[in-house]
C-alpha positions as CSV (number, residue, x, y, z in Angstrom):
1,M,0.0,0.0,0.0
2,A,1.4,3.4,-1.0
3,I,1.9,6.0,1.7
4,A,0.0,9.2,0.9
5,H,1.9,12.4,0.5
6,L,1.6,15.0,3.2
7,A,-1.0,17.6,2.8
8,S,-0.3,21.2,3.8
9,G,-0.1,21.5,7.6
10,Q,0.2,17.7,8.3
11,V,3.0,16.2,10.4
12,R,4.8,12.9,9.8
13,S,7.9,11.5,11.5
14,I,10.8,10.9,9.0
15,L,13.1,9.3,11.5
16,P,13.8,5.7,10.6
17,L,15.1,4.7,14.0
18,S,11.9,3.0,15.3
19,A,12.0,0.1,12.8
20,P,14.6,-2.4,11.7
21,P,16.5,-1.0,8.7
22,D,15.6,-4.0,6.5
23,T,11.9,-3.2,6.9
24,L,12.2,0.5,5.9
25,Q,11.3,1.8,2.4
26,S,12.2,5.0,0.5
27,I,9.1,7.2,0.4
28,A,8.2,10.5,-1.2
29,I,7.1,12.5,1.8
30,F,5.6,15.2,-0.4
31,K,5.8,16.8,-3.8
32,D,4.2,19.9,-5.1
33,A,4.9,22.1,-8.1
34,H,8.2,23.5,-6.7
35,L,9.5,21.1,-4.0
36,E,9.9,17.4,-3.4
37,V,11.1,15.8,-0.1
38,I,12.1,12.1,0.0
39,R,13.2,9.8,2.8
40,M,15.7,7.6,0.9
41,V,16.6,4.3,2.5
42,L,19.8,2.6,1.3
43,P,20.9,-0.8,2.5
44,A,24.7,-1.3,3.0
45,A,26.6,-1.5,-0.3
46,K,23.7,0.0,-2.3
47,I,24.9,2.4,-5.1
48,I,22.8,5.1,-6.7
49,P,24.5,5.7,-10.1
50,P,25.6,9.1,-11.2
51,H,22.6,11.4,-11.9
52,S,21.6,15.1,-11.6
53,V,18.5,17.1,-11.0
54,N,17.6,20.5,-12.6
55,G,17.2,22.4,-9.3
56,P,19.1,22.8,-6.1
57,I,19.2,19.7,-3.8
58,T,20.1,18.9,-0.2
59,I,21.0,15.5,1.1
60,Q,20.8,15.1,4.9
61,C,22.0,11.9,6.5
62,L,19.5,10.7,9.2
63,A,21.2,7.4,10.0
64,G,24.2,5.4,8.7
65,E,27.1,6.4,6.5
66,V,27.0,7.3,2.9
67,L,29.7,8.3,0.4
68,V,28.6,11.1,-2.0
69,T,30.8,11.7,-5.1
70,A,30.5,14.8,-7.1
71,D,32.8,17.1,-9.1
72,A,35.7,14.6,-8.6
73,Q,35.3,15.0,-4.8
74,E,34.2,12.5,-2.2
75,H,32.4,13.3,1.1
76,R,31.3,10.8,3.7
77,L,28.0,11.8,5.3
78,F,27.2,10.6,8.8
79,A,24.0,11.1,10.8
80,G,23.4,14.8,11.2
81,D,25.4,15.8,8.1
82,L,23.9,17.9,5.3
83,Q,25.2,18.5,1.8
84,Y,24.0,21.0,-0.8
85,F,24.4,21.0,-4.5
86,T,23.3,23.5,-7.1
87,G,21.1,22.3,-9.9
88,G,22.8,20.2,-12.6
89,V,25.6,18.7,-10.4
90,V,26.1,15.1,-11.3
91,H,26.4,13.1,-8.1
92,Q,26.5,9.4,-7.0
93,L,25.7,7.8,-3.6
94,K,27.1,4.6,-2.0
95,A,25.9,3.4,1.4
96,F,28.6,2.0,3.7
97,Q,26.0,1.0,6.3
98,D,22.2,0.7,6.3
99,S,21.4,4.3,5.9
100,A,18.5,6.8,5.7
101,L,18.7,10.2,4.0
102,L,16.3,13.1,3.7
103,V,16.6,14.5,0.2
104,T,15.0,17.8,-0.7
105,I,14.8,18.9,-4.4
106,V,13.7,22.2,-5.7
107,L,11.8,21.3,-8.9
108,I,12.7,23.4,-11.9
109,P,11.0,22.4,-15.2
110,T,13.2,21.2,-18.0
111,V,13.1,23.6,-20.9
112,S,12.8,21.7,-24.1
113,K,14.8,22.9,-27.1
114,V,13.0,23.0,-30.3
């Protein structure tokens, strides 16, 4: 069963600490015309291949340890760490431990070239 997105004014816990890591799922907490917030759950050794988004993005580590690679630099994120990228930055993630991230994306439409 899909989890409904939050409506304006609603509250939901995003902390994954109350359940075993292998039972958690990534969920889109909410998405509107300008902003998307996702709780991303990565089991140990999971790799998210290089990708980018059009708008600015933040990646906040809620639990675990994740390696973020972008612009030929590597940064390990631990619980409580936050990383910011401008739009268009190609980045890759690799979980060293069972991990949970809070990902916030500013949605900027793709402009098609005719």
